[in-house]
C-alpha positions as CSV (number, residue, x, y, z in Angstrom):
1,X,0.0,0.0,0.0
2,X,1.5,3.3,-1.0
3,X,1.4,6.4,1.2
4,X,-1.0,8.3,-1.0
5,X,-3.6,5.5,-0.8
6,X,-3.1,5.4,3.0
7,X,-3.6,9.2,3.3
8,X,-6.9,8.9,1.4
9,X,-8.0,6.0,3.5
10,X,-7.3,7.8,6.7
11,X,-8.6,11.1,5.6
12,X,-11.2,11.0,8.4
13,X,-8.4,11.8,10.8
14,X,-7.3,15.5,11.0
15,X,-3.6,14.8,10.6
16,X,-1.7,11.6,10.0
17,X,1.9,10.7,9.4
18,X,3.3,7.5,8.0
19,X,6.6,6.0,9.1
20,X,8.5,3.0,8.0
21,X,8.8,0.3,10.7
22,X,10.1,-3.3,10.7
23,X,9.5,-3.9,7.0
24,X,6.1,-2.2,7.1
25,X,4.6,1.1,7.9
26,X,3.0,2.7,11.0
27,X,0.2,5.2,10.6
28,X,0.1,7.8,13.3
29,X,-2.5,10.4,14.3
30,X,-1.5,13.1,16.7
31,X,1.7,11.2,17.5
32,X,-0.2,8.0,18.4
33,X,0.0,4.9,16.3
34,X,-3.4,3.9,15.0
35,X,-2.6,1.3,12.4
36,X,0.2,-0.8,10.9
37,X,0.8,-2.2,7.4
38,X,2.4,-5.6,7.5
39,X,3.0,-7.2,4.1
40,X,-0.1,-6.2,2.1
41,X,-2.4,-6.2,5.2
42,X,-3.6,-3.2,7.2
43,X,-4.2,-3.7,10.9
44,X,-5.9,-1.3,13.3
45,X,-4.9,-0.5,16.8
46,X,-6.8,-2.3,19.5
47,X,-7.3,-2.5,23.3
48,X,-9.7,-4.5,25.4
49,X,-12.6,-2.3,24.6
50,X,-12.0,-2.1,20.8
51,X,-11.2,-5.9,20.6
52,X,-14.8,-6.7,21.5
53,X,-16.0,-4.8,18.4
54,X,-13.3,-6.2,16.2
55,X,-14.0,-9.8,17.3
56,X,-17.7,-9.4,17.0
57,X,-17.1,-8.5,13.3
58,X,-14.9,-11.5,12.9
59,X,-11.8,-9.5,12.1
60,X,-8.4,-11.3,12.0
61,X,-5.9,-10.4,14.7
62,X,-2.2,-9.8,13.8
63,X,0.0,-12.6,15.1
64,X,3.7,-12.1,14.7
65,X,5.4,-15.4,14.0
66,X,8.8,-16.2,15.5
67,X,10.8,-19.1,14.1
68,X,11.3,-21.7,16.8
69,X,9.4,-19.7,19.4
70,X,5.8,-19.0,20.4
71,X,4.1,-16.5,18.1
72,X,3.2,-13.1,19.6
73,X,-0.4,-11.9,19.4
74,X,-0.3,-8.2,18.7
75,X,-2.9,-5.6,19.7
76,X,-4.0,-5.0,16.1
77,X,-6.9,-6.3,13.9
78,X,-7.2,-6.4,10.1
79,X,-9.3,-3.7,8.5
80,X,-12.3,-5.4,6.9
81,X,-12.3,-5.6,3.1
82,X,-15.5,-3.5,2.6
83,X,-13.7,-0.6,4.3
84,X,-11.3,-0.3,1.4
85,X,-14.2,0.5,-0.9
86,X,-16.4,2.5,1.4
87,X,-15.0,5.7,3.0
88,X,-17.8,5.8,5.6
89,X,-17.1,2.2,6.7
90,X,-13.4,3.0,6.8
91,X,-13.9,6.1,8.9
92,X,-16.0,4.1,11.4
93,X,-13.3,1.5,11.9
94,X,-10.5,4.1,11.9
95,X,-12.4,5.9,14.7
96,X,-12.4,2.7,16.7
97,X,-8.6,2.4,16.3
98,X,-8.1,6.1,17.0
99,X,-10.1,5.8,20.3
100,X,-8.0,2.8,21.3
101,X,-4.8,4.7,20.5
102,X,-6.1,7.6,22.6
103,X,-6.9,5.4,25.6
104,X,-3.5,3.7,25.3
105,X,-1.7,7.1,25.4
106,X,-3.5,8.0,28.6
107,X,-2.6,4.8,30.4
108,X,1.0,4.6,29.1
109,X,4.0,4.7,31.4
110,X,4.9,8.2,32.6
111,X,8.0,9.7,31.1
112,X,11.1,9.4,33.1
113,X,12.5,12.7,34.5
114,X,16.1,13.3,35.1
115,X,17.0,13.9,38.7
116,X,19.4,16.7,39.5
117,X,21.7,16.0,42.4
118,X,22.4,18.9,44.7
119,X,26.0,19.6,45.5
120,X,26.9,20.0,49.1
121,X,29.0,23.2,49.6
């Protein structure tokens, strides 16, 4: 999927950026990752709340294979095929992913602050 196609698909979000990552692409909105492209598949960000909706629709979850090790189940679900042809359907699913990304950013680990040591005189 080329960047122009992804920008059109994610046009329901005010601002997006697309970055290369581990052989694929990450799609970001307001600095939060909302989707990834792995191979030729587009997966939307999930959390416990969004997963219920994705699973109810029968969407496929991204599983990252690891040779000789247990595969890792990632918090992303495949965008349904009909969303590629219908901007309203795409916008609905993208809103679910954006909400999951927003919730994740609010519960993320706090940033580390650097401690300044006081010198004794």
